[in-house]
C-alpha positions, -999 to +999 in steps of 0.1 A: +086-254-609+088-244-572+097-281-563+123-284-591+139-249-594+137-238-559+135-266-534+154-295-552+181-272-565+187-260-530+189-296-517+155-294-500+145-327-515+120-338-488+102-306-491+102-310-529+089-346-526+062-334-501+050-307-525+047-332-553+029-357-531+005-330-520-005-324-557-007-361-565-028-369-534-052-340-542-057-354-577-061-389-564-087-378-539-109-360-564-122-388-587-138-364-612-105-344-615-085-377-618-108-390-646-106-357-664-068-358-662-065-394-674-087-386-704-064-358-716-030-369-730-012-338-719-027-339-684-020-376-681+017-369-691+018-341-665+004-364-638+030-391-646+058-364-645+046-352-611+047-388-598+081-393-613+094-361-597+080-371-563+098-404-564+130-389-577+131-362-549+123-389-523+153-409-537+176-378-534+165-374-498+172-411-491+206-407-507+215-380-482+204-403-454+225-432-467+195-455-472+205-468-506+181-497-506+151-474-502+168-449-527+170-477-553+133-485-548+123-449-554+146-445-584+131-476-599+096-461-594+107-427-609+121-445-639+088-465-643+068-433-643+086-419-673+065-417-703+087-409-733+121-394-728+144-407-702+152-382-675+189-379-674+190-371-636+172-404-628+197-424-648+226-405-633+214-412-598+209-449-607+244-450-622+259-435-590+239-456-566+264-473-543+265-510-535+246-524-565+253-558-580+267-563-615+232-572-629+217-538-618+248-519-630+246-536-664+209-528-666+215-491-658+244-489-683+221-504-710+194-478-702+220-450-704+232-463-738+197-466-751+188-431-738+218-416-755+208-434-788+173-421-785+185-385-780+209-389-810+178-397-831+160-366-818+191-346-826+190-359-862+153-351-864+155-317-847+191-305-854+182-269-843+169-278-808+195-270-782+178-290-755+187-324-771+223-316-774+224-305-738+204-336-727+229-359-743+259-341-730+246-339-694+237-376-693+270-389-708+293-364-689+277-376-656+279-413-664+300-429-692+304-426-729+321-404-754+331-373-733+346-355-764+313-359-782+296-346-751+318-315-753+309-310-789+272-314-782+274-291-753+291-264-774+263-269-800+237-264-774+253-231-766+255-221-803+218-226-805+211-210-771+239-187-761+246-178-725+221-203-711+234-208-675+223-245-673+240-252-707+272-235-695+270-258-664+267-288-686+298-277-706+318-273-674+307-308-665+317-322-698+352-307-696+355-321-661+345-356-673+371-354-700+398-344-675+402-308-687+399-290-653+410-256-667+381-254-691+358-270-666+365-241-641+364-216-669+329-225-680+316-230-645+327-194-636+311-181-668 
């Protein structure tokens, strides 16, 4: 939480990556702890998530430095560490990665399309879970797809979870992606 909500959100990506690395290295150095974690599904998922975050934060730092070849390497590692649901921020970073060839861009676009389909299935299965509507809206509004559907999904997330600051941020982004700057500013201010 410290790495994600405090360091990364303030742009201190190297510090966030270092914190994740410290945890991962501590687990790797303790064979008994590592074995215990690998035998428990939830702990194994947590460890994979920590490694994913470390790679993503490293990629964010490399982006600021303009080292896009190294950034791509770490984004690809972060993507590989995902266990079940695609992290929209990794896909967004891959989508925005400058200087990539058409093959890579097509692969990323396909991953985005598949992730959006997967989240649509979760929405069908769990129609009262705000997180899935927000997840879909954030991914699409920051990449490509149906921006009007993103707005609808974002509004639905706020119906289910009113006044959520991060969901309001998503709604502002959705309106921005759709070209409605007046509403984008309105919801960002809110």
